[in-house]
C-alpha positions in Angstrom: 0.1 0.0 0.0 1.4 3.3 -0.9 0.3 6.7 0.6 0.9 9.9 -1.1 -0.4 13.5 -1.6 -3.1 13.9 -4.2 -2.4 15.6 -7.4 -4.7 17.9 -9.5 -4.7 15.6 -12.3 -6.3 13.0 -10.1 -9.6 15.1 -9.3 -11.9 13.1 -11.4 -10.8 9.7 -10.2 -10.9 10.9 -6.6 -14.5 12.3 -7.1 -15.6 8.9 -8.7 -14.1 7.0 -5.6 -16.2 9.1 -3.2 -19.2 8.8 -5.3 -18.9 5.2 -5.7 -18.1 4.3 -2.1 -20.8 6.3 -0.7 -23.4 5.0 -3.3 -22.4 1.6 -2.3 -22.9 2.2 1.5 -25.5 4.9 1.6 -27.3 4.9 -1.8 -26.9 6.6 -5.1 -28.1 10.0 -4.1 -25.9 10.2 -1.1 -23.0 9.1 -3.4 -23.6 11.9 -5.8 -23.9 14.4 -2.9 -20.5 13.4 -1.4 -18.9 13.2 -4.8 -20.0 16.8 -5.5 -18.9 17.8 -2.0 -15.3 16.4 -2.7 -15.1 18.1 -6.0 -16.0 21.4 -4.4 -13.4 20.9 -1.7 -10.8 20.2 -4.3 -11.9 23.2 -6.6 -12.9 25.9 -4.1 -10.3 25.6 -1.5 -7.0 27.7 -1.5 -4.0 25.5 -1.7 -2.8 26.6 1.9 -6.0 25.6 3.4 -6.2 22.0 2.0 -4.3 18.7 2.5 -5.5 15.7 0.3 -4.1 12.2 0.5 -4.5 9.1 -1.5 -3.8 5.3 -1.0 -2.9 3.1 -4.1 -2.4 -0.5 -4.5 -0.9 -1.8 -7.8 -1.3 1.6 -9.2 -5.0 1.8 -8.4 -6.5 4.4 -6.1 -8.4 2.6 -3.2 -8.7 5.3 -0.8 -8.6 9.0 -0.2 -8.9 11.7 2.5 -9.1 15.4 2.9 -8.3 17.9 5.7 -9.2 21.6 5.3 -8.4 24.6 7.6 -10.7 25.5 10.5 -10.5 29.0 12.0 -11.4 30.0 15.6 -11.1 33.5 17.3 -8.3 31.8 19.2 -5.3 31.7 16.9 -4.5 27.9 16.4 -3.5 25.8 13.5 -6.5 23.6 13.2 -7.9 21.3 10.2 -11.0 19.5 9.7 -10.7 15.7 8.6 -13.5 15.2 6.1 -14.3 13.3 4.0 -12.6 9.8 3.8 -13.3 7.0 1.5 -12.0 3.5 1.0 -13.2 1.5 -2.0 -15.9 -0.9 -0.8 -13.8 -4.0 -1.7 -10.8 -2.8 0.2 -12.6 -1.8 3.5 -12.0 -3.7 6.7 -8.3 -3.8 6.0 -7.1 -0.9 8.0 -6.6 1.2 4.8 -8.6 4.1 6.2 -6.9 4.1 9.6 -3.4 3.9 8.0 -4.4 6.7 5.5 -5.8 8.8 8.5 -2.4 8.3 10.4 -0.4 9.3 7.2 -2.4 12.4 6.8 -2.3 13.4 10.5 1.4 12.8 10.6 1.9 15.2 7.4 -0.2 17.9 9.1 1.9 17.5 12.3 5.1 18.1 10.3 3.5 21.1 8.9 2.9 22.6 12.3 -0.8 21.8 12.7 -1.8 21.5 16.2 -5.3 20.3 16.3 -7.4 17.9 13.7 -11.2 17.8 14.0 -13.6 15.4 12.6 -17.5 14.9 12.9 -18.1 11.1 12.7 -18.4 7.8 14.4 -16.4 8.1 17.7 -15.8 4.3 17.6 -14.0 4.4 14.5 -12.1 7.6 14.8 -11.0 6.7 18.5 -8.9 3.9 16.8 -6.6 6.7 15.4 -6.6 8.9 18.6 -9.5 11.1 18.3 -11.7 11.7 21.4 -14.9 13.5 22.0 -14.6 17.3 22.5 -17.3 19.3 24.1 -18.6 22.4 22.4 -17.5 24.4 25.6 -14.0 23.6 24.4 -14.4 24.0 20.6 -17.7 25.1 19.0 -18.5 23.4 15.8 -19.3 25.5 12.7 -23.0 24.5 12.9 -25.5 22.9 15.2 -24.7 19.2 15.4 -27.3 16.6 15.2 -25.1 14.1 17.0 -22.8 16.1 19.3 -21.1 13.0 20.5 -19.6 12.7 17.0 -17.6 16.1 17.4 -14.1 14.9 17.9 -10.6 16.2 18.2 -7.1 15.1 18.3 -4.0 17.1 19.5 -1.2 16.6 17.0 1.5 18.1 19.3 0.5 16.1 22.4 -0.7 19.2 24.3 -3.9 19.5 26.1 -6.6 20.9 24.3 -7.7 24.3 25.8 -10.9 26.2 25.1 -11.1 28.0 21.7 -12.9 31.2 21.6 -15.8 31.6 19.0 -17.3 29.0 16.7 -15.1 27.3 14.2 -15.3 28.6 10.7 -14.6 26.1 7.8 -13.8 26.3 4.1 -16.6 27.2 1.7 -17.5 23.6 0.8 -18.3 22.8 4.4 -20.2 26.1 5.0 -23.5 24.4 4.8 -25.5 23.5 7.9 -27.1 20.5 6.2 -23.8 18.7 6.1 -23.5 19.0 9.9 
């Protein structure tokens, strides 16, 4: 398995990976929504506000993940992990976990202090994410499942209260996603 930074030339393949993966698990309409979201993330986000990674096996893309900048009133280098996809026939082989770890290590080397995500605590706890209360770090929008608001300190420091609500990149600036 090879992990690497995505290239602009891979955008359509990445979009198809997300569309197909989410169509397989959540239905065609959800697959199209997520595929469109990923394309917006890649096309609408400034280069300094995005990190994208892919997993390949035998020169075939089998996974992808994105991290995009989050801003708080408190100055802190923070990024949002979302979305992540692993080809359906490659799931359950720790590819997603290893891809996340690869991305987090890259962010850490870039001086990013905090990584947030909004998802399944059971899955993300495997890669070091823990629930964070909105008293410590307010999400960009109201959460339908607050227990899924998760954070990981990349420098090992304690997560201190961050002032103000998080602000995310344009592609995630939609309350329906949250």
